[in-house]
Biopython code that builds the backbone (N, CA, C, O; Angstrom):
import numpy as np
from Bio.PDB.StructureBuilder import StructureBuilder

atoms = [
    (1, "MET", "N", (-54.718, 215.965, 93.270)),
    (1, "MET", "CA", (-54.116, 214.826, 93.937)),
    (1, "MET", "C", (-52.997, 214.367, 93.069)),
    (1, "MET", "O", (-51.949, 213.973, 93.579)),
    (2, "GLY", "N", (-53.178, 214.401, 91.738)),
    (2, "GLY", "CA", (-52.220, 213.865, 90.820)),
    (2, "GLY", "C", (-50.958, 214.645, 90.846)),
    (2, "GLY", "O", (-49.894, 214.046, 90.688)),
    (3, "LEU", "N", (-50.982, 215.992, 91.042)),
    (3, "LEU", "CA", (-49.924, 216.723, 91.086)),
    (3, "LEU", "C", (-48.945, 216.481, 92.277)),
    (3, "LEU", "O", (-47.728, 216.611, 92.147)),
    (4, "LEU", "N", (-49.532, 216.133, 93.408)),
    (4, "LEU", "CA", (-48.886, 215.720, 94.685)),
    (4, "LEU", "C", (-48.078, 214.400, 94.492)),
    (4, "LEU", "O", (-46.977, 214.204, 95.005)),
    (5, "LYS", "N", (-48.742, 213.521, 93.699)),
    (5, "LYS", "CA", (-48.015, 212.271, 93.482)),
    (5, "LYS", "C", (-46.817, 212.496, 92.586)),
    (5, "LYS", "O", (-45.763, 211.907, 92.827)),
    (6, "TRP", "N", (-46.937, 213.335, 91.547)),
    (6, "TRP", "CA", (-45.877, 213.554, 90.746)),
    (6, "TRP", "C", (-44.705, 214.235, 91.393)),
    (6, "TRP", "O", (-43.550, 213.930, 91.096)),
    (7, "ALA", "N", (-45.025, 215.225, 92.344)),
    (7, "ALA", "CA", (-44.108, 215.813, 93.149)),
    (7, "ALA", "C", (-43.257, 214.902, 93.908)),
    (7, "ALA", "O", (-42.033, 215.018, 93.954)),
    (8, "ALA", "N", (-44.032, 213.849, 94.598)),
    (8, "ALA", "CA", (-43.336, 212.926, 95.404)),
    (8, "ALA", "C", (-42.535, 212.044, 94.656)),
    (8, "ALA", "O", (-41.436, 211.722, 95.107)),
    (9, "VAL", "N", (-42.961, 211.574, 93.491)),
    (9, "VAL", "CA", (-42.160, 210.784, 92.542)),
    (9, "VAL", "C", (-40.890, 211.556, 92.134)),
    (9, "VAL", "O", (-39.787, 211.009, 92.137)),
    (10, "GLY", "N", (-41.061, 212.743, 91.809)),
    (10, "GLY", "CA", (-39.883, 213.682, 91.337)),
    (10, "GLY", "C", (-38.825, 213.836, 92.536)),
    (10, "GLY", "O", (-37.614, 213.804, 92.317)),
    (11, "ALA", "N", (-39.370, 214.006, 93.819)),
    (11, "ALA", "CA", (-38.499, 214.229, 94.919)),
    (11, "ALA", "C", (-37.765, 212.982, 95.112)),
    (11, "ALA", "O", (-36.552, 212.998, 95.320)),
    (12, "ALA", "N", (-38.449, 211.893, 95.053)),
    (12, "ALA", "CA", (-37.709, 210.535, 95.350)),
    (12, "ALA", "C", (-36.655, 210.391, 94.266)),
    (12, "ALA", "O", (-35.504, 210.074, 94.564)),
    (13, "GLY", "N", (-37.057, 210.637, 92.920)),
    (13, "GLY", "CA", (-35.976, 210.488, 91.914)),
    (13, "GLY", "C", (-34.831, 211.300, 92.133)),
    (13, "GLY", "O", (-33.710, 210.821, 91.962)),
    (14, "TYR", "N", (-34.997, 212.526, 92.508)),
    (14, "TYR", "CA", (-33.964, 213.536, 92.781)),
    (14, "TYR", "C", (-33.124, 212.973, 94.107)),
    (14, "TYR", "O", (-31.901, 213.113, 94.103)),
    (15, "ALA", "N", (-33.695, 212.419, 95.094)),
    (15, "ALA", "CA", (-32.868, 211.947, 96.230)),
    (15, "ALA", "C", (-31.969, 210.763, 95.755)),
    (15, "ALA", "O", (-30.794, 210.655, 96.107)),
    (16, "ILE", "N", (-32.618, 209.866, 94.912)),
    (16, "ILE", "CA", (-31.749, 208.798, 94.370)),
    (16, "ILE", "C", (-30.668, 209.311, 93.583)),
    (16, "ILE", "O", (-29.543, 208.848, 93.771)),
    (17, "TYR", "N", (-30.873, 210.280, 92.653)),
    (17, "TYR", "CA", (-29.929, 210.794, 91.820)),
    (17, "TYR", "C", (-28.640, 211.396, 92.678)),
    (17, "TYR", "O", (-27.451, 211.191, 92.434)),
    (18, "ARG", "N", (-29.173, 212.154, 93.694)),
    (18, "ARG", "CA", (-28.096, 212.782, 94.527)),
    (18, "ARG", "C", (-27.319, 211.793, 95.290)),
    (18, "ARG", "O", (-26.123, 212.010, 95.483)),
    (19, "SER", "N", (-27.900, 210.691, 95.760)),
    (19, "SER", "CA", (-27.216, 209.662, 96.432)),
    (19, "SER", "C", (-26.171, 208.953, 95.558)),
    (19, "SER", "O", (-25.065, 208.648, 96.005)),
    (20, "VAL", "N", (-26.561, 208.698, 94.284)),
    (20, "VAL", "CA", (-25.758, 208.014, 93.462)),
    (20, "VAL", "C", (-24.492, 208.975, 93.013)),
    (20, "VAL", "O", (-23.373, 208.511, 92.793)),
    (21, "GLN", "N", (-24.796, 210.283, 92.914)),
    (21, "GLN", "CA", (-23.783, 211.209, 92.700)),
    (21, "GLN", "C", (-22.804, 211.256, 93.774)),
    (21, "GLN", "O", (-21.606, 211.244, 93.494)),
    (22, "ASN", "N", (-23.224, 211.312, 95.034)),
    (22, "ASN", "CA", (-22.361, 211.411, 96.158)),
    (22, "ASN", "C", (-21.395, 210.147, 96.303)),
    (22, "ASN", "O", (-20.220, 210.253, 96.656)),
    (23, "GLN", "N", (-22.004, 208.971, 96.002)),
    (23, "GLN", "CA", (-21.102, 207.833, 96.019)),
    (23, "GLN", "C", (-20.094, 207.779, 94.894)),
    (23, "GLN", "O", (-19.031, 207.191, 95.089)),
    (24, "ASN", "N", (-20.342, 208.331, 93.770)),
    (24, "ASN", "CA", (-19.326, 208.392, 92.628)),
    (24, "ASN", "C", (-18.370, 209.421, 92.928)),
    (24, "ASN", "O", (-17.292, 209.305, 92.345)),
    (25, "ALA", "N", (-18.519, 210.463, 93.748)),
    (25, "ALA", "CA", (-17.575, 211.511, 94.072)),
    (25, "ALA", "C", (-16.561, 211.145, 95.079)),
    (25, "ALA", "O", (-15.463, 211.697, 95.150)),
    (26, "GLU", "N", (-16.964, 210.190, 95.861)),
    (26, "GLU", "CA", (-15.951, 209.655, 96.809)),
    (26, "GLU", "C", (-14.851, 208.712, 96.268)),
    (26, "GLU", "O", (-13.915, 208.401, 97.006)),
    (27, "GLN", "N", (-14.931, 208.279, 95.084)),
    (27, "GLN", "CA", (-13.842, 207.393, 94.403)),
    (27, "GLN", "C", (-12.655, 208.267, 94.206)),
    (27, "GLN", "O", (-12.785, 209.473, 93.994)),
    (28, "SER", "N", (-11.419, 207.636, 94.276)),
    (28, "SER", "CA", (-10.290, 208.322, 93.893)),
    (28, "SER", "C", (-10.155, 208.480, 92.364)),
    (28, "SER", "O", (-10.800, 207.794, 91.571)),
    (29, "PRO", "N", (-9.262, 209.442, 92.004)),
    (29, "PRO", "CA", (-9.132, 209.707, 90.558)),
    (29, "PRO", "C", (-8.526, 208.469, 89.947)),
    (29, "PRO", "O", (-8.026, 207.592, 90.651)),
    (30, "ALA", "N", (-8.577, 208.401, 88.557)),
    (30, "ALA", "CA", (-8.104, 207.125, 87.801)),
    (30, "ALA", "C", (-6.633, 206.972, 88.033)),
    (30, "ALA", "O", (-6.177, 205.846, 88.235)),
    (31, "ALA", "N", (-5.811, 208.095, 88.018)),
    (31, "ALA", "CA", (-4.418, 207.929, 88.102)),
    (31, "ALA", "C", (-3.830, 207.248, 89.478)),
    (31, "ALA", "O", (-2.735, 206.689, 89.539)),
    (32, "PHE", "N", (-4.634, 207.374, 90.432)),
    (32, "PHE", "CA", (-4.183, 207.002, 91.745)),
    (32, "PHE", "C", (-4.299, 205.539, 91.999)),
    (32, "PHE", "O", (-5.277, 204.956, 91.533)),
    (33, "ALA", "N", (-3.385, 204.863, 92.705)),
    (33, "ALA", "CA", (-3.549, 203.568, 93.179)),
    (33, "ALA", "C", (-4.677, 203.482, 94.226)),
    (33, "ALA", "O", (-5.039, 204.499, 94.819)),
    (34, "ASN", "N", (-5.208, 202.340, 94.448)),
    (34, "ASN", "CA", (-6.433, 202.133, 95.512)),
    (34, "ASN", "C", (-5.876, 202.740, 96.834)),
    (34, "ASN", "O", (-4.814, 202.347, 97.316)),
    (35, "GLY", "N", (-6.659, 203.742, 97.415)),
    (35, "GLY", "CA", (-6.335, 204.182, 98.776)),
    (35, "GLY", "C", (-5.394, 205.312, 98.734)),
    (35, "GLY", "O", (-5.065, 205.832, 99.801)),
    (36, "GLU", "N", (-4.979, 205.700, 97.750)),
    (36, "GLU", "CA", (-3.771, 206.765, 97.557)),
    (36, "GLU", "C", (-4.505, 208.102, 97.424)),
    (36, "GLU", "O", (-4.081, 209.062, 98.067)),
    (37, "GLY", "N", (-5.502, 208.221, 96.690)),
    (37, "GLY", "CA", (-6.164, 209.570, 96.347)),
    (37, "GLY", "C", (-7.062, 210.167, 97.508)),
    (37, "GLY", "O", (-7.573, 211.277, 97.362)),
    (38, "SER", "N", (-7.236, 209.480, 98.577)),
    (38, "SER", "CA", (-8.232, 210.151, 99.529)),
    (38, "SER", "C", (-7.375, 210.625, 100.666)),
    (38, "SER", "O", (-6.163, 210.413, 100.688)),
    (39, "GLY", "N", (-8.066, 211.317, 101.680)),
    (39, "GLY", "CA", (-7.427, 211.733, 102.853)),
    (39, "GLY", "C", (-6.762, 213.054, 102.738)),
    (39, "GLY", "O", (-7.326, 214.042, 102.268)),
    (40, "GLU", "N", (-5.535, 213.038, 103.187)),
    (40, "GLU", "CA", (-4.818, 214.303, 103.281)),
    (40, "GLU", "C", (-4.184, 214.815, 101.937)),
    (40, "GLU", "O", (-3.521, 215.852, 101.968)),
    (41, "ASN", "N", (-4.342, 214.194, 100.869)),
    (41, "ASN", "CA", (-3.717, 214.467, 99.587)),
    (41, "ASN", "C", (-4.457, 215.657, 98.944)),
    (41, "ASN", "O", (-5.219, 215.507, 97.989)),
    (42, "PHE", "N", (-4.201, 216.801, 99.497)),
    (42, "PHE", "CA", (-4.984, 218.101, 98.952)),
    (42, "PHE", "C", (-4.455, 218.425, 97.677)),
    (42, "PHE", "O", (-5.215, 218.992, 96.893)),
    (43, "ALA", "N", (-3.277, 218.166, 97.317)),
    (43, "ALA", "CA", (-2.668, 218.613, 96.121)),
    (43, "ALA", "C", (-2.971, 217.764, 94.815)),
    (43, "ALA", "O", (-2.754, 218.149, 93.667)),
    (44, "LYS", "N", (-3.522, 216.514, 95.197)),
    (44, "LYS", "CA", (-3.928, 215.588, 94.057)),
    (44, "LYS", "C", (-2.683, 215.171, 93.299)),
    (44, "LYS", "O", (-2.714, 215.228, 92.070)),
    (45, "VAL", "N", (-1.600, 214.760, 93.915)),
    (45, "VAL", "CA", (-0.449, 214.431, 93.204)),
    (45, "VAL", "C", (-0.134, 212.988, 93.758)),
    (45, "VAL", "O", (-0.022, 212.734, 94.958)),
    (46, "ARG", "N", (-0.010, 212.111, 92.770)),
    (46, "ARG", "CA", (0.228, 210.665, 93.136)),
    (46, "ARG", "C", (1.627, 210.456, 93.449)),
    (46, "ARG", "O", (2.432, 211.305, 93.067)),
    (47, "SER", "N", (2.066, 209.330, 94.161)),
    (47, "SER", "CA", (3.406, 208.873, 94.277)),
    (47, "SER", "C", (4.034, 208.488, 93.033)),
    (47, "SER", "O", (3.347, 208.046, 92.112)),
    (48, "ALA", "N", (5.401, 208.634, 92.926)),
    (48, "ALA", "CA", (6.088, 208.334, 91.775)),
    (48, "ALA", "C", (6.194, 206.900, 91.645)),
    (48, "ALA", "O", (6.127, 206.231, 92.676)),
    (49, "GLY", "N", (6.355, 206.309, 90.491)),
    (49, "GLY", "CA", (6.584, 204.942, 90.312)),
    (49, "GLY", "C", (5.277, 204.069, 89.764)),
    (49, "GLY", "O", (4.144, 204.548, 89.728)),
    (50, "SER", "N", (5.550, 202.939, 89.411)),
    (50, "SER", "CA", (4.320, 202.106, 88.995)),
    (50, "SER", "C", (3.472, 201.668, 90.194)),
    (50, "SER", "O", (2.279, 201.390, 90.073)),
    (51, "GLU", "N", (4.133, 201.618, 91.355)),
    (51, "GLU", "CA", (3.282, 201.219, 92.470)),
    (51, "GLU", "C", (2.130, 202.329, 92.885)),
    (51, "GLU", "O", (1.160, 202.044, 93.588)),
    (52, "GLY", "N", (2.368, 203.523, 92.388)),
    (52, "GLY", "CA", (1.437, 204.642, 92.694)),
    (52, "GLY", "C", (0.279, 204.757, 91.714)),
    (52, "GLY", "O", (-0.619, 205.591, 91.826)),
    (53, "MET", "N", (0.381, 203.795, 90.684)),
    (53, "MET", "CA", (-0.528, 203.824, 89.597)),
    (53, "MET", "C", (-1.607, 202.762, 89.877)),
    (53, "MET", "O", (-1.355, 201.743, 90.520)),
    (54, "ARG", "N", (-2.884, 203.059, 89.341)),
    (54, "ARG", "CA", (-3.932, 202.038, 89.523)),
    (54, "ARG", "C", (-3.670, 200.747, 88.712)),
    (54, "ARG", "O", (-3.805, 199.621, 89.193)),
    (55, "SER", "N", (-3.297, 200.994, 87.488)),
    (55, "SER", "CA", (-2.939, 199.916, 86.528)),
    (55, "SER", "C", (-1.426, 199.674, 86.433)),
    (55, "SER", "O", (-0.668, 200.643, 86.482)),
    (56, "ASP", "N", (-0.941, 198.405, 86.296)),
    (56, "ASP", "CA", (0.479, 198.291, 86.034)),
    (56, "ASP", "C", (0.764, 198.446, 84.556)),
    (56, "ASP", "O", (0.174, 197.816, 83.679)),
    (57, "PRO", "N", (1.693, 199.315, 84.360)),
    (57, "PRO", "CA", (2.286, 199.649, 82.872)),
    (57, "PRO", "C", (3.013, 198.456, 82.316)),
    (57, "PRO", "O", (3.651, 197.739, 83.086)),
    (58, "LYS", "N", (2.962, 198.211, 81.098)),
    (58, "LYS", "CA", (3.649, 197.105, 80.466)),
    (58, "LYS", "C", (5.138, 197.664, 80.131)),
    (58, "LYS", "O", (5.220, 198.750, 79.557)),
    (59, "GLY", "N", (6.146, 197.053, 80.426)),
    (59, "GLY", "CA", (7.505, 197.559, 80.073)),
    (59, "GLY", "C", (8.080, 198.663, 80.844)),
    (59, "GLY", "O", (8.795, 199.508, 80.306)),
    (60, "TRP", "N", (7.787, 198.680, 82.093)),
    (60, "TRP", "CA", (8.196, 199.834, 82.970)),
    (60, "TRP", "C", (9.665, 199.531, 83.252)),
    (60, "TRP", "O", (9.964, 198.488, 83.833)),
    (61, "ASP", "N", (10.684, 200.495, 82.822)),
    (61, "ASP", "CA", (12.054, 200.382, 83.081)),
    (61, "ASP", "C", (12.629, 201.670, 83.845)),
    (61, "ASP", "O", (11.966, 202.615, 84.272)),
    (62, "ASN", "N", (13.966, 201.495, 83.913)),
    (62, "ASN", "CA", (14.635, 202.605, 84.797)),
    (62, "ASN", "C", (14.417, 203.994, 84.341)),
    (62, "ASN", "O", (14.339, 204.945, 85.118)),
    (63, "VAL", "N", (14.318, 204.084, 83.015)),
    (63, "VAL", "CA", (14.074, 205.465, 82.399)),
    (63, "VAL", "C", (12.776, 206.033, 82.695)),
    (63, "VAL", "O", (12.659, 207.222, 82.989)),
    (64, "ASP", "N", (11.686, 205.145, 82.625)),
    (64, "ASP", "CA", (10.399, 205.491, 82.856)),
    (64, "ASP", "C", (10.246, 205.841, 84.305)),
    (64, "ASP", "O", (9.458, 206.727, 84.635)),
    (65, "GLN", "N", (10.970, 205.178, 85.197)),
    (65, "GLN", "CA", (10.894, 205.432, 86.738)),
    (65, "GLN", "C", (11.538, 206.771, 86.919)),
    (65, "GLN", "O", (10.943, 207.600, 87.609)),
    (66, "ALA", "N", (12.823, 207.109, 86.313)),
    (66, "ALA", "CA", (13.373, 208.296, 86.465)),
    (66, "ALA", "C", (12.482, 209.545, 86.001)),
    (66, "ALA", "O", (12.357, 210.576, 86.661)),
    (67, "SER", "N", (11.891, 209.295, 84.778)),
    (67, "SER", "CA", (11.116, 210.363, 84.261)),
    (67, "SER", "C", (9.912, 210.668, 85.113)),
    (67, "SER", "O", (9.527, 211.818, 85.324)),
    (68, "ASP", "N", (9.331, 209.579, 85.597)),
    (68, "ASP", "CA", (8.124, 209.711, 86.518)),
    (68, "ASP", "C", (8.476, 210.491, 87.836)),
    (68, "ASP", "O", (7.750, 211.337, 88.357)),
    (69, "GLU", "N", (9.690, 210.081, 88.289)),
    (69, "GLU", "CA", (9.990, 210.772, 89.605)),
    (69, "GLU", "C", (10.412, 212.254, 89.408)),
    (69, "GLU", "O", (10.363, 213.004, 90.383)),
    (70, "SER", "N", (10.821, 212.711, 88.209)),
    (70, "SER", "CA", (11.196, 213.950, 88.005)),
    (70, "SER", "C", (9.963, 214.893, 87.643)),
    (70, "SER", "O", (10.073, 216.114, 87.756)),
    (71, "PHE", "N", (8.886, 214.344, 87.244)),
    (71, "PHE", "CA", (7.682, 215.085, 86.859)),
    (71, "PHE", "C", (7.139, 215.922, 87.936)),
    (71, "PHE", "O", (6.996, 215.340, 89.011)),
    (72, "PRO", "N", (6.799, 217.178, 87.882)),
    (72, "PRO", "CA", (6.659, 217.988, 86.643)),
    (72, "PRO", "C", (7.835, 218.955, 86.691)),
    (72, "PRO", "O", (7.678, 220.147, 86.426)),
    (73, "ALA", "N", (9.081, 218.409, 87.050)),
    (73, "ALA", "CA", (10.173, 219.431, 87.022)),
    (73, "ALA", "C", (10.579, 219.610, 85.510)),
    (73, "ALA", "O", (10.421, 218.724, 84.670)),
    (74, "SER", "N", (11.121, 220.853, 85.251)),
    (74, "SER", "CA", (11.526, 221.168, 83.820)),
    (74, "SER", "C", (12.799, 220.511, 83.486)),
    (74, "SER", "O", (12.994, 220.415, 82.274)),
    (75, "ASP", "N", (13.824, 219.976, 84.340)),
    (75, "ASP", "CA", (14.923, 219.411, 83.928)),
    (75, "ASP", "C", (14.706, 217.928, 83.719)),
    (75, "ASP", "O", (13.807, 217.332, 84.313)),
    (76, "PRO", "N", (15.553, 217.319, 82.851)),
    (76, "PRO", "CA", (15.499, 215.901, 82.600)),
    (76, "PRO", "C", (16.071, 215.154, 83.711)),
    (76, "PRO", "O", (16.871, 215.718, 84.457)),
    (77, "PRO", "N", (15.697, 213.788, 83.915)),
    (77, "PRO", "CA", (16.297, 213.074, 84.929)),
    (77, "PRO", "C", (17.771, 212.893, 84.686)),
    (77, "PRO", "O", (18.215, 213.090, 83.555)),
    (78, "SER", "N", (18.583, 212.519, 85.711)),
    (78, "SER", "CA", (20.088, 212.475, 85.680)),
    (78, "SER", "C", (20.436, 211.154, 84.978)),
    (78, "SER", "O", (21.613, 210.968, 84.668)),
    (79, "THR", "N", (19.562, 210.274, 84.718)),
    (79, "THR", "CA", (20.018, 208.988, 84.097)),
    (79, "THR", "C", (20.083, 208.979, 82.589)),
    (79, "THR", "O", (20.223, 207.910, 81.996)),
    (80, "TYR", "N", (19.980, 210.214, 81.893)),
    (80, "TYR", "CA", (20.184, 210.299, 80.457)),
    (80, "TYR", "C", (21.580, 210.482, 80.154)),
    (80, "TYR", "O", (21.951, 210.576, 78.984)),
]
sb = StructureBuilder()
sb.init_structure("model")
sb.init_model(0)
sb.init_chain("A")
sb.init_seg("    ")
for serial, (resi, resn, name, xyz) in enumerate(atoms, 1):
    if name == "N":
        sb.init_residue(resn, " ", resi, " ")
    sb.init_atom(name, np.array(xyz, "f"), 0.0, 1.0, " ", f" {name:<3s}", serial, name[0])
structure = sb.get_structure()
């Protein structure tokens, strides 16, 4: 009878573990703003600019914006 109790406890623990893992998997990646990483975004590419980021960068200027808009292109932005 003790073995059945251990099996039940193990199954319950595994169910809780899987539930927590599924909840964590539904969150968007860290680089995305809230609500941007889910849905039809199959390529996992965020929008350019600071509004597409989850945290606001300090000192964001026009050069940073142009560089972010040109990524991942091999050519530098035209503002240089």
